[in-house]
C-alpha positions in Angstrom: 364.4 56.2 51.7 365.7 58.3 54.7 364.4 57.9 58.3 363.2 61.6 58.3 360.9 60.9 55.4 359.7 57.4 56.4 357.3 58.4 59.2 355.6 61.1 57.2 354.9 58.4 54.6 353.5 55.6 56.8 351.6 57.9 59.4 349.0 60.4 58.1 348.9 63.8 59.9 345.7 64.7 61.6 345.0 68.4 61.5 343.7 70.1 64.6 340.2 70.9 62.9 339.8 67.2 61.5 337.2 66.0 64.1 336.1 62.9 62.0 339.9 62.0 62.3 339.9 62.8 66.0 337.1 60.5 66.5 339.1 57.6 64.8 341.8 58.3 67.2 339.8 58.4 70.3 338.0 55.2 69.3 341.2 53.4 68.8 342.5 54.6 72.5 339.1 53.7 74.0 339.1 50.1 72.6 342.8 49.5 73.6 341.9 50.7 77.1 338.9 48.4 77.2 340.9 45.4 76.1 343.5 46.1 78.7 340.6 46.2 81.4 339.0 43.0 80.4 342.4 40.9 79.9 343.7 42.2 83.2 340.6 41.1 85.0 340.5 37.7 83.9 342.1 36.0 86.7 339.4 37.0 89.0 336.9 34.9 87.2 336.5 31.1 87.3 336.5 29.1 83.9 332.7 29.3 83.4 333.0 33.1 82.8 336.5 33.6 82.0 335.8 32.9 78.2 333.1 35.3 77.9 335.2 38.1 79.4 338.1 37.0 77.3 336.0 37.3 74.1 334.9 40.7 75.2 338.7 41.8 75.3 339.3 40.3 71.7 336.4 42.3 70.4 337.9 45.5 71.6 341.5 44.5 70.6 340.5 43.7 67.2 338.6 47.0 66.8 341.5 49.0 68.4 343.9 47.4 65.8 341.7 48.3 62.9 340.7 51.8 64.1 344.6 52.4 64.1 344.6 51.7 60.5 341.5 53.6 59.9 342.6 56.5 61.5 345.9 56.5 59.4 343.7 55.9 56.0 341.4 58.8 56.9 344.3 61.2 57.6 346.2 60.1 54.3 343.1 60.2 51.8 340.3 62.1 53.5 338.1 59.0 52.7 335.8 56.6 54.6 337.8 53.5 55.2 335.1 51.2 54.1 337.3 48.2 53.6 338.9 48.2 56.8 335.6 48.9 58.6 334.1 45.8 57.2 337.2 43.7 57.9 336.8 44.8 61.4 332.9 44.0 61.6 333.3 40.7 59.9 335.6 39.6 62.8 334.1 41.4 65.8 330.2 41.1 65.0 330.2 37.0 65.0 332.3 37.5 68.1 329.3 39.7 69.6 326.9 37.0 68.6 329.1 34.3 70.3 328.6 36.3 73.7 325.1 35.6 73.4 325.8 31.9 73.1 328.2 31.8 75.9 325.9 33.4 78.4 323.0 31.3 77.6 325.0 28.0 77.8 323.7 28.0 81.4 320.3 27.5 80.3 321.3 24.7 77.7 322.0 26.6 74.5 323.1 24.3 71.6 325.7 25.1 69.1 323.0 25.3 66.5 321.9 28.8 67.9 325.6 30.0 67.7 326.1 29.0 64.1 322.7 30.4 63.2 323.4 33.9 64.5 326.9 33.7 62.9 325.5 33.1 59.6 323.0 35.8 59.9 325.9 38.2 60.9 328.0 37.1 58.1 325.2 37.5 55.4 324.5 40.8 56.8 328.0 42.1 56.6 329.0 40.4 53.2 326.0 41.8 51.3 326.4 45.1 53.2 329.9 45.3 51.8 328.8 44.3 48.2 326.2 47.1 48.2 328.5 49.6 49.5 331.8 49.0 48.0 331.3 46.4 44.9 328.1 46.6 43.4 327.1 50.2 44.2 324.7 50.6 41.4 322.4 47.8 43.0 323.0 49.1 46.7 319.3 49.1 47.6 318.8 45.4 46.7 322.0 44.4 48.7 321.0 46.7 51.6 317.6 44.9 51.6 319.2 41.6 52.1 321.5 42.9 54.7 318.7 44.3 56.4 316.6 41.1 56.5 319.6 39.2 58.1 319.9 42.2 60.7 316.2 41.6 61.5 316.7 38.0 61.8 319.2 38.4 64.5 316.9 40.9 66.2 314.2 38.4 66.1 316.2 35.4 67.3 317.4 37.2 70.3 314.2 39.1 71.1 311.5 36.4 70.4 313.2 33.3 69.2 315.2 30.5 70.8 317.5 32.7 72.3 315.0 34.7 74.1 313.4 31.5 75.4 316.8 30.3 76.9 317.3 33.7 78.5 313.9 33.4 80.2 314.8 29.7 81.3 318.0 30.9 82.8 316.3 34.0 84.6 318.2 36.3 87.1 321.4 38.0 86.1 321.4 36.1 82.7 318.0 37.4 81.8 318.8 40.9 82.8 322.1 40.8 80.8 320.5 39.4 77.7 317.7 42.0 77.7 320.5 45.0 77.8 322.5 43.2 74.9 319.2 42.9 73.1 318.8 46.6 73.3 322.3 47.1 72.2 321.5 45.3 69.1 318.1 46.9 68.5 319.0 50.3 69.2 322.9 50.6 69.1 323.2 48.5 65.8 320.6 50.7 64.1 323.0 53.3 63.2 324.6 51.0 60.8 321.9 50.6 58.3 321.5 54.3 58.7 324.9 54.8 57.7 324.6 52.5 54.7 321.8 54.4 53.3 323.6 57.8 53.8 326.8 56.4 52.0 324.9 54.6 49.1 322.3 55.6 46.4 318.8 54.3 46.4 315.2 55.0 46.8 315.7 56.0 50.3 318.0 59.0 49.3 314.5 61.1 49.1 314.3 61.2 52.7 317.7 60.3 54.1 320.4 62.6 53.0 323.7 61.7 51.7 326.7 62.4 53.8 329.6 61.3 56.0 328.6 59.0 58.8 332.1 58.2 60.1 331.8 60.2 63.3 328.5 58.2 64.1 330.1 54.9 63.1 332.9 55.6 65.4 330.8 56.5 68.4 328.4 53.7 67.9 331.3 51.2 67.6 332.8 52.4 70.9 329.5 52.2 72.6 328.4 49.0 71.3 331.7 46.9 71.6 332.9 48.3 74.9 329.2 48.4 76.3 328.7 44.7 75.3 332.0 43.9 77.0 330.9 45.8 80.1 327.4 44.0 80.4 329.2 40.6 80.2 331.7 41.7 82.8 328.9 42.8 85.0 327.2 39.8 84.5 330.3 37.7 85.6 330.8 39.7 88.7 327.3 39.3 89.9 327.2 35.5 89.0 330.4 34.8 91.0 328.8 36.7 94.1 325.8 34.5 93.9 
């Protein structure tokens, strides 16, 4: 295979009017820029907060790599890159749950909180993938299980032990925890909506089918970068105290 042919085979071409593909490209660049920002800022923090900021950088870096592949997949096939998206989520969402544990350690958070939230997130994502890509004829059932796991996370951080620990910590930790809670409640809500738009079930009577990749891409960038910026801001404020 000649060198002149190889690039066109490996790299899908984005058309100027391909706005969906454009959001994949912008998402990749935004995630990579955020990763560089978080990684390069590590030295200004002590060990207590360095891990949290490092995890923020890992979340956006992992997403940037997957968005590079998702952008190319979309450009090549004009299909939603469901597999790559779920691989990204199965790595980054548990890390976002880890952020809750890390900031709540100052209030005595135990590892059982971490494992509980990671378990909920894995159930949410695995069952979501089953319904969207494997057992599509029973998508509504798998979506219900995924939704229950999502609401278990919401309950844990808003009303459960994570919320109680945040109140115990108070101050900057409580403020950051509340912002992260809103990210999960509002920012993550786009994902079950996208699931229902991309699958077949009883909900199609009031939620139309359609491509949700643009909304997914925007939500991913806001949620993942926003999570990291909240952690970064908390670390800055805590070091000044």
